[in-house]
Residue frames as qw, qx, qy, qz and C-alpha x, y, z in Angstrom:
[[0.014, -0.887, -0.459, 0.040, 0.01, -0.02, 0.05],
 [0.357, -0.730, 0.086, 0.577, 2.84, 2.46, 0.76],
 [0.404, 0.013, 0.598, 0.692, 4.03, 2.08, -2.85],
 [0.124, 0.666, 0.624, 0.390, 0.59, 3.31, -4.13],
 [0.255, -0.896, -0.270, 0.242, 0.63, 6.17, -1.64],
 [0.411, -0.561, 0.300, 0.653, 4.15, 7.26, -2.61],
 [0.289, 0.046, 0.675, 0.677, 3.57, 6.92, -6.47],
 [0.188, 0.736, 0.649, 0.026, 0.05, 8.39, -6.74],
 [0.165, -0.160, 0.119, 0.966, -0.10, 11.68, -8.58],
 [0.411, 0.674, 0.370, -0.489, -2.92, 14.01, -9.69],
 [0.420, 0.041, 0.663, 0.619, -2.76, 13.32, -13.43],
 [0.300, 0.663, 0.188, -0.660, -4.05, 15.96, -15.84],
 [0.450, 0.531, -0.499, -0.516, -3.15, 14.38, -19.10],
 [0.750, -0.017, 0.640, -0.165, -4.52, 11.03, -20.26],
 [0.087, -0.108, 0.824, 0.550, -4.14, 8.75, -23.35],
 [0.527, 0.228, 0.090, -0.814, -7.49, 9.56, -24.91],
 [0.676, 0.234, -0.542, -0.440, -7.51, 6.42, -27.03],
 [0.295, 0.083, -0.912, 0.272, -7.21, 4.05, -23.98],
 [0.539, -0.508, -0.331, -0.585, -10.62, 3.23, -22.60],
 [0.165, -0.164, 0.785, -0.574, -11.59, 2.52, -18.92],
 [0.376, -0.217, -0.848, -0.302, -13.99, -0.40, -18.74],
 [0.620, -0.519, -0.181, -0.560, -17.21, -0.69, -16.80],
 [0.888, -0.247, -0.348, 0.169, -15.52, -3.43, -14.79],
 [0.500, 0.128, -0.318, 0.795, -12.53, -1.12, -13.86],
 [0.225, -0.476, 0.049, -0.849, -14.97, 1.64, -12.81],
 [0.788, -0.459, -0.276, -0.303, -16.83, -0.80, -10.71],
 [0.778, -0.117, -0.392, 0.477, -13.53, -1.92, -9.01],
 [0.220, 0.302, -0.208, 0.904, -12.76, 1.71, -8.28],
 [0.483, -0.461, -0.086, -0.739, -16.20, 2.40, -6.83],
 [0.853, -0.312, -0.418, 0.012, -16.05, -0.84, -4.90],
 [0.591, 0.007, -0.406, 0.697, -12.88, 0.48, -3.24],
 [0.148, -0.398, 0.016, -0.905, -14.74, 3.74, -2.52],
 [0.718, -0.435, -0.223, -0.495, -17.61, 1.90, -0.78],
 [0.798, -0.140, -0.472, 0.347, -14.97, 0.16, 1.50],
 [0.181, 0.456, -0.312, 0.814, -14.02, 3.50, 3.01],
 [0.181, -0.378, -0.713, 0.563, -15.00, 4.23, 6.69],
 [0.153, -0.537, -0.261, -0.788, -17.89, 6.60, 7.29],
 [0.208, -0.233, 0.529, -0.789, -19.26, 8.18, 10.52],
 [0.612, 0.068, 0.562, -0.552, -21.69, 5.68, 12.16],
 [0.319, 0.043, 0.889, 0.326, -21.43, 3.55, 8.98],
 [0.414, 0.619, 0.294, -0.599, -23.92, 5.95, 7.35],
 [0.461, 0.097, 0.685, 0.555, -22.23, 5.38, 3.88],
 [0.263, 0.708, 0.359, -0.549, -23.80, 8.62, 2.54],
 [0.001, 0.493, -0.503, -0.710, -22.32, 8.48, -0.89],
 [0.770, 0.490, 0.396, -0.103, -23.61, 7.67, -4.41],
 [0.362, -0.428, 0.509, 0.653, -21.67, 7.60, -7.60],
 [0.668, 0.684, 0.136, -0.258, -22.22, 8.57, -11.23],
 [0.604, -0.181, 0.582, 0.514, -19.76, 6.72, -13.66],
 [0.427, 0.807, 0.002, -0.409, -19.33, 8.85, -16.87],
 [0.584, -0.139, 0.612, 0.515, -17.70, 7.33, -20.04],
 [0.448, 0.753, 0.461, 0.137, -19.65, 9.33, -22.68],
 [0.553, 0.103, 0.093, 0.822, -17.28, 11.67, -24.53],
 [0.043, -0.657, -0.277, -0.700, -19.76, 14.51, -24.89],
 [0.597, -0.757, -0.239, -0.119, -20.49, 14.36, -21.14],
 [0.761, -0.237, -0.051, 0.602, -16.75, 14.22, -20.29],
 [0.323, 0.317, 0.152, 0.879, -16.19, 17.38, -22.37],
 [0.339, -0.756, -0.297, -0.475, -19.24, 19.01, -20.68],
 [0.690, -0.627, -0.233, 0.276, -17.65, 18.45, -17.35],
 [0.552, -0.109, 0.081, 0.823, -14.60, 20.34, -18.51],
 [0.058, 0.545, 0.319, 0.773, -16.81, 23.07, -19.89],
 [0.450, -0.775, -0.264, -0.356, -18.57, 23.63, -16.58],
 [0.732, -0.653, 0.024, 0.193, -15.56, 23.10, -14.20],
 [0.312, 0.898, -0.308, 0.046, -12.56, 25.31, -14.89],
 [0.242, -0.651, 0.715, -0.077, -10.19, 22.99, -12.91],
 [0.782, 0.053, 0.604, -0.144, -11.49, 19.79, -14.65],
 [0.469, 0.692, -0.342, -0.429, -9.97, 20.30, -18.06],
 [0.125, -0.362, 0.919, 0.090, -8.30, 16.92, -17.85],
 [0.615, 0.265, 0.674, -0.313, -11.65, 15.38, -18.49],
 [0.535, 0.683, -0.237, -0.438, -11.13, 16.35, -22.19],
 [0.443, 0.479, -0.751, -0.101, -8.59, 13.44, -22.43],
 [0.359, -0.164, 0.831, -0.392, -9.70, 11.20, -19.54],
 [0.260, -0.050, -0.890, -0.371, -11.58, 8.09, -20.55],
 [0.456, -0.576, -0.667, -0.126, -13.97, 8.36, -17.69],
 [0.081, -0.412, 0.355, -0.835, -15.08, 10.34, -14.69],
 [0.397, -0.459, -0.783, 0.137, -16.66, 9.45, -11.46],
 [0.204, -0.530, 0.052, -0.821, -18.93, 12.08, -9.90],
 [0.310, -0.210, -0.819, 0.434, -19.27, 11.51, -6.22],
 [0.376, -0.534, -0.200, -0.730, -22.55, 12.69, -4.78],
 [0.227, -0.053, -0.802, 0.549, -23.70, 12.58, -1.17],
 [0.421, -0.671, -0.485, -0.370, -26.77, 12.75, 0.96],
 [0.060, 0.471, -0.500, 0.724, -25.96, 14.96, 3.88],
 [0.449, -0.325, -0.814, 0.172, -26.92, 13.31, 7.15],
 [0.286, -0.633, -0.140, -0.706, -29.49, 15.08, 9.33],
 [0.778, -0.562, -0.006, -0.279, -29.69, 12.89, 12.49],
 [0.903, -0.300, 0.182, 0.249, -26.99, 10.33, 12.76],
 [0.669, -0.119, 0.280, 0.678, -23.51, 11.64, 12.11],
 [0.250, 0.933, 0.258, 0.002, -24.69, 15.14, 11.03],
 [0.042, 0.958, -0.247, -0.140, -22.01, 17.17, 9.28],
 [0.565, -0.492, 0.606, 0.268, -19.48, 14.37, 8.78],
 [0.816, 0.491, 0.305, 0.001, -20.22, 13.73, 5.09],
 [0.373, 0.854, -0.363, 0.000, -17.18, 15.70, 3.74],
 [0.304, -0.561, 0.767, -0.061, -14.83, 13.47, 5.80],
 [0.767, 0.130, 0.615, -0.126, -16.76, 10.33, 4.71],
 [0.709, 0.696, 0.116, -0.020, -16.54, 11.28, 1.04],
 [0.091, 0.844, -0.528, -0.020, -12.90, 12.36, 1.32],
 [0.533, -0.334, 0.776, -0.047, -12.09, 8.83, 2.60],
 [0.783, 0.401, 0.467, -0.090, -14.06, 7.32, -0.35],
 [0.474, 0.866, -0.150, -0.061, -12.34, 9.52, -2.84],
 [0.127, -0.686, 0.716, 0.030, -8.74, 8.62, -1.53],
 [0.699, -0.053, 0.711, -0.049, -9.67, 5.02, -1.84],
 [0.722, 0.654, 0.221, -0.054, -10.55, 5.62, -5.55],
 [0.255, 0.881, -0.398, -0.029, -7.28, 7.46, -6.15],
 [0.361, -0.519, 0.775, -0.013, -5.16, 4.70, -4.47],
 [0.750, 0.222, 0.619, -0.073, -7.14, 1.87, -6.21],
 [0.587, 0.803, -0.011, -0.103, -6.52, 3.63, -9.56],
 [0.028, 0.792, -0.610, -0.020, -2.84, 3.84, -8.96],
 [0.552, -0.258, 0.788, -0.091, -2.80, 0.11, -7.99],
 [0.733, 0.481, 0.456, -0.150, -4.71, -0.74, -11.23],
 [0.509, 0.063, 0.475, 0.715, -2.25, 1.07, -13.55],
 [0.124, 0.788, 0.448, 0.403, -4.73, 3.88, -14.06],
 [0.310, -0.005, -0.267, 0.912, -4.58, 7.42, -12.95],
 [0.133, -0.778, -0.596, -0.149, -6.91, 9.96, -11.54],
 [0.219, 0.166, -0.163, 0.948, -7.41, 13.54, -10.55],
 [0.193, -0.609, -0.696, 0.327, -9.77, 14.77, -7.80],
 [0.043, 0.311, 0.181, 0.932, -11.61, 18.03, -8.60],
 [0.016, 0.343, 0.691, -0.636, -13.91, 19.60, -5.85],
 [0.112, -0.541, -0.531, -0.643, -17.45, 20.65, -6.42],
 [0.535, -0.771, -0.346, -0.007, -18.68, 20.97, -2.82],
 [0.003, -0.612, -0.631, 0.476, -18.85, 23.58, -1.11],
 [0.032, -0.163, 0.260, 0.951, -19.35, 25.85, -4.11],
 [0.470, 0.436, 0.602, -0.476, -23.19, 26.38, -4.47],
 [0.487, 0.632, -0.174, -0.577, -23.12, 27.55, -7.98],
 [0.265, 0.403, -0.841, -0.243, -21.01, 24.64, -9.28],
 [0.264, 0.128, 0.909, -0.295, -23.11, 22.14, -7.15],
 [0.534, 0.522, 0.343, -0.570, -26.26, 23.52, -8.83],
 [0.502, 0.569, -0.455, -0.465, -24.84, 23.24, -12.39],
 [0.119, 0.252, -0.959, -0.055, -23.58, 19.69, -11.80],
 [0.386, 0.224, 0.771, -0.454, -26.87, 18.75, -10.20],
 [0.569, 0.570, 0.079, -0.588, -28.82, 20.05, -13.24],
 [0.426, 0.581, -0.586, -0.370, -26.57, 18.52, -15.86],
 [0.269, 0.224, -0.936, 0.043, -26.28, 15.07, -14.21],
 [0.627, -0.372, -0.503, -0.464, -29.80, 14.66, -12.83],
 [0.354, -0.063, -0.745, 0.562, -28.83, 14.90, -9.12],
 [0.382, -0.637, -0.410, -0.529, -31.95, 15.48, -7.11],
 [0.189, -0.469, 0.529, -0.681, -32.17, 17.00, -3.53],
 [0.414, -0.896, 0.158, 0.045, -31.40, 16.11, -0.84],
 [0.838, -0.028, 0.225, 0.496, -28.35, 14.52, -2.78],
 [0.078, 0.959, -0.137, -0.234, -25.63, 16.93, -3.67],
 [0.811, 0.471, -0.207, 0.277, -22.66, 16.75, -5.97],
 [0.657, -0.688, 0.112, 0.288, -19.37, 16.51, -3.92],
 [0.190, -0.692, 0.512, 0.472, -16.66, 16.09, -6.47],
 [0.865, 0.476, -0.071, -0.143, -15.63, 14.73, -9.88],
 [0.562, -0.491, 0.605, 0.277, -12.61, 12.39, -10.43],
 [0.606, 0.600, -0.419, -0.312, -11.09, 12.15, -13.91],
 [0.752, -0.280, 0.595, 0.051, -9.82, 8.54, -14.69],
 [0.752, 0.626, -0.148, -0.144, -7.78, 7.18, -17.36],
 [0.889, -0.027, 0.042, 0.456, -4.44, 5.86, -18.51],
 [0.293, -0.828, 0.062, 0.474, -1.75, 8.41, -17.68],
 [0.683, 0.620, 0.125, 0.365, 0.01, 10.35, -20.45],
 [0.117, 0.791, -0.348, 0.490, 2.33, 12.16, -18.09],
 [0.790, -0.286, -0.451, 0.300, 4.50, 11.24, -15.03],
 [0.055, -0.869, 0.133, -0.474, 4.87, 14.33, -12.84],
 [0.382, 0.278, -0.677, 0.565, 7.27, 14.47, -9.95],
 [0.439, -0.569, -0.669, 0.187, 5.97, 14.08, -6.41],
 [0.057, -0.683, -0.010, -0.728, 4.83, 17.23, -4.61],
 [0.735, -0.631, -0.070, -0.240, 4.40, 15.59, -1.27],
 [0.519, 0.395, -0.609, 0.451, 7.06, 15.08, 1.30],
 [0.656, -0.509, -0.513, 0.220, 7.55, 14.30, 4.97],
 [0.074, 0.654, -0.175, 0.732, 7.78, 17.26, 7.24],
 [0.550, -0.271, -0.679, 0.403, 8.63, 16.33, 10.84],
 [0.090, 0.050, -0.244, 0.964, 8.37, 19.97, 11.89],
 [0.475, -0.234, -0.300, -0.794, 4.56, 19.58, 11.46],
 [0.712, -0.290, -0.639, 0.005, 4.36, 16.97, 14.22],
 [0.318, -0.607, 0.426, -0.591, 3.81, 17.72, 17.81],
 [0.602, -0.037, -0.791, 0.100, 4.83, 14.80, 19.94],
 [0.501, -0.590, 0.262, -0.577, 3.13, 14.46, 23.36],
 [0.639, 0.122, -0.738, 0.179, 4.90, 11.92, 25.53]]
């Protein structure tokens, strides 16, 4: 697992001629559904997009999701905010699910890039309209998925100065 953590990158350029299969998308989403969630509420739902017109539309409506123009697929993570049990924890729940997708993609030889939608009300509304997301469900993020066509250097590193040890 540490290898996937160390080698995972946010990829913004994909080999457009290399498809991502329904089986691969299911494997990525399966990994997401194995993530922990507050009180096991599992508040997430997923929209798997492989339609080229819809992928381009994502790039048209999200300025930071231009990589969807070459990605073979995208996963839109949606969420039903919890009102009683575990109220307010859905961002952490979805963040854990998204990280599982990113690491699973790396492990499968695919690449991904996570682009936030929540908490931007206007962007949430546009995604909801374009992809048929009905209240109380809200769009949380979009993840571009494909075969990488770039290999950027790591931007993460260990910083012991950011740790407080209490002994």
